[in-house]
C-alpha positions, 0 to 999 in steps of 0.5 A, spaced: 382 210 082 389 213 081 395 212 085 397 219 089 404 218 088 405 215 081 398 217 078 398 210 075 390 208 073 388 203 077 381 199 076 378 196 082 372 192 082 372 191 089 373 194 096 380 197 097 383 193 103 388 196 108 394 192 105 393 193 097 398 197 094 400 200 087 402 195 082 407 200 079 410 204 085 408 199 091 405 205 095 399 204 099 392 205 096 388 205 102 391 212 105 389 219 106 392 221 100 388 217 096 381 218 100 376 223 097 376 227 104 383 229 104 384 236 104 390 239 105 387 246 108 382 242 113 382 240 120 387 234 121 387 235 113 380 231 113 374 234 111 370 228 114 369 231 121 368 224 125 375 221 122 380 220 127 387 224 126 392 220 122 399 223 122 402 219 116 398 220 110 402 216 106 401 209 110 395 205 110 390 206 115 384 203 118 379 209 117 372 207 117 371 213 112 376 212 107 373 213 100 377 212 094 378 219 090 375 218 083 378 223 078 373 229 077 372 232 070 375 239 069 370 244 068 372 250 064 369 255 069 369 261 064 365 257 059 360 255 064 359 262 066 359 265 059 353 259 058 349 261 064 350 269 062 347 267 054 342 263 057 340 269 062 340 274 057 337 270 051 332 274 047 325 271 046 324 269 039 
């Protein structure tokens, strides 16, 4: 996982606990901004509908739905669309 604040890569081989902090900037790791459900445009800024409101997204919390945000590989949408079109219109040999 990466720290939301300094982008430092942190290897966790265990569950992230409430008081865990980033070794570089000392920010809390178990907070909304490091959760995979955090979404700035969602209701309460969380995509998990059962989660309680957390007002300060930077501090550690007791949310039962917390899951560390894992970096997703960036996908080139144009290349993906081009590949699908080529497969669709490929001439049979």
